[in-house]
C-alpha positions in Angstrom: 197.0 160.6 164.1 200.0 162.0 162.3 199.5 164.1 159.1 200.8 161.2 157.0 198.4 158.8 158.6 195.5 161.2 158.1 196.5 161.6 154.4 196.5 157.8 153.9 193.2 157.4 155.6 191.6 160.2 153.6 192.9 158.6 150.4 191.5 155.2 151.5 188.1 156.8 152.2 188.1 158.6 148.8 188.9 155.3 147.1 186.1 153.6 148.9 183.6 156.4 147.9 184.8 156.1 144.3 184.1 152.4 144.3 180.7 152.9 145.8 180.0 155.3 142.9 181.3 152.8 140.4 178.8 150.2 141.8 176.0 152.8 141.7 176.8 153.6 138.0 176.8 149.8 137.3 173.3 149.5 138.6 172.1 152.7 137.0 173.4 151.8 133.5 172.3 148.1 133.8 168.7 149.3 134.7 168.7 151.7 131.7 170.1 148.9 129.4 172.9 151.4 128.5 175.4 148.7 127.4 178.1 151.2 126.3 178.4 153.1 129.5 177.9 149.8 131.5 180.7 148.0 129.7 183.0 151.0 130.1 182.9 150.5 133.8 185.0 147.3 133.3 188.7 147.1 132.5 189.6 146.0 128.9 190.1 142.4 130.2 187.3 142.6 132.7 185.2 139.5 133.6 181.4 139.4 134.3 180.6 136.0 135.9 177.2 134.8 137.1 175.8 131.5 138.2 172.7 132.2 136.1 173.9 133.8 132.9 177.4 132.4 132.5 180.9 134.0 132.2 181.8 136.8 129.9 185.4 137.9 129.4 186.6 141.2 127.9 184.9 144.6 127.7 183.6 144.1 124.2 182.0 140.7 125.1 180.4 142.4 128.1 179.2 145.2 126.0 177.2 142.8 123.8 175.3 141.3 126.7 171.5 141.5 126.7 170.1 143.1 129.8 166.9 141.9 131.5 163.7 143.4 130.0 163.1 145.1 133.4 165.4 145.4 136.4 165.9 147.7 139.4 169.2 146.9 141.2 169.2 147.7 144.9 172.7 147.1 146.4 173.5 147.3 150.1 176.0 146.5 152.8 179.2 147.2 150.9 182.4 145.7 152.4 185.3 147.3 150.5 189.0 146.7 151.1 191.5 148.9 149.2 195.2 147.9 148.7 196.9 150.5 146.5 195.5 150.3 143.0 193.6 147.1 143.7 190.5 146.6 145.8 187.9 143.9 146.6 184.3 144.5 147.4 181.3 142.5 148.6 177.7 143.6 148.2 174.1 142.3 148.7 171.6 142.6 145.8 167.9 142.8 145.9 166.4 143.1 142.5 162.8 143.2 141.3 163.1 142.3 137.6 161.6 140.4 134.7 163.0 137.2 133.1 162.3 136.6 129.5 160.2 133.4 129.1 159.5 132.9 125.4 157.7 136.1 124.3 156.5 136.9 127.8 158.2 138.4 130.8 158.1 136.7 134.2 158.2 139.2 137.1 160.8 137.9 139.6 162.3 138.8 143.0 166.0 138.5 142.8 168.4 138.1 145.8 172.1 137.7 145.3 175.5 138.8 146.3 178.4 140.4 144.4 182.1 139.7 145.0 184.1 142.2 143.0 187.7 142.9 142.1 188.6 146.4 141.2 191.6 148.0 139.5 192.6 151.7 139.3 193.3 152.4 135.6 194.6 155.8 134.7 193.4 157.2 138.1 189.9 155.7 137.7 188.4 152.7 139.4 187.1 150.0 137.1 185.7 146.5 137.6 188.3 143.8 136.9 185.9 140.9 137.9 182.3 141.0 138.9 180.9 137.7 140.3 177.2 137.5 140.9 176.1 134.6 143.1 172.4 133.9 143.6 170.7 133.4 146.9 167.2 133.1 145.3 165.2 134.1 142.3 161.4 133.7 142.8 158.3 134.5 140.8 156.8 137.8 142.0 153.3 136.3 142.6 154.5 133.4 144.7 157.5 134.9 146.5 160.7 133.2 147.6 159.2 130.9 150.2 156.6 129.2 148.0 158.7 128.8 144.9 162.3 129.5 144.0 163.5 129.4 140.4 167.1 129.4 141.7 168.1 128.5 145.2 165.9 125.4 145.5 168.8 123.2 146.6 169.2 125.0 149.9 165.4 125.0 150.5 165.1 121.3 149.8 168.1 120.6 152.0 166.5 122.6 154.8 163.2 120.7 154.4 165.0 117.4 154.7 167.0 118.6 157.7 163.8 119.5 159.6 162.5 116.0 160.2 166.0 114.8 161.2 166.4 117.7 163.6 163.0 116.9 165.1 163.9 113.3 165.5 167.2 114.2 167.2 165.4 116.6 169.6 162.9 113.9 170.6 165.7 111.5 171.3 167.4 114.1 173.5 164.2 114.8 175.3 163.7 111.1 176.0 167.3 110.8 177.4 166.7 113.8 179.7 163.5 112.3 181.1 165.3 109.1 182.2 
């Protein structure tokens, strides 16, 4: 590896580590309900998009968001691609949390993925676009296999597919016996 190649690789790794830190701060501030510091992680024209809570555009709109009454974000498996002052990232989220239901809080297991776009602004990485896509949100006491608040479509589709798959397997078995 030439000195120039080493320098580029070091810069790429430093950028990836800065983005990992950005995501860690996002989780930390969200869990503390620190709206100011959380919103400051976004660009001025940043977007926070979720399939559960809607789409919010602009740092000040993002700052005004209400956070969950209780949440602990655990993110894992980062896949980060850097291209100059732009980058993309994908993460998995596991989140024990509470959803507000009237005046009560419903304990929930959350599982989702993030697809992010990042921009380097004045030498600092920021979120340009955070997209949260749910895998499942399930009541704590029932778990994700017995009841899913979100993610039912896939579960129902899988349940419908099972009898069809069994029928197909039986037909194949009959054909093989002949």
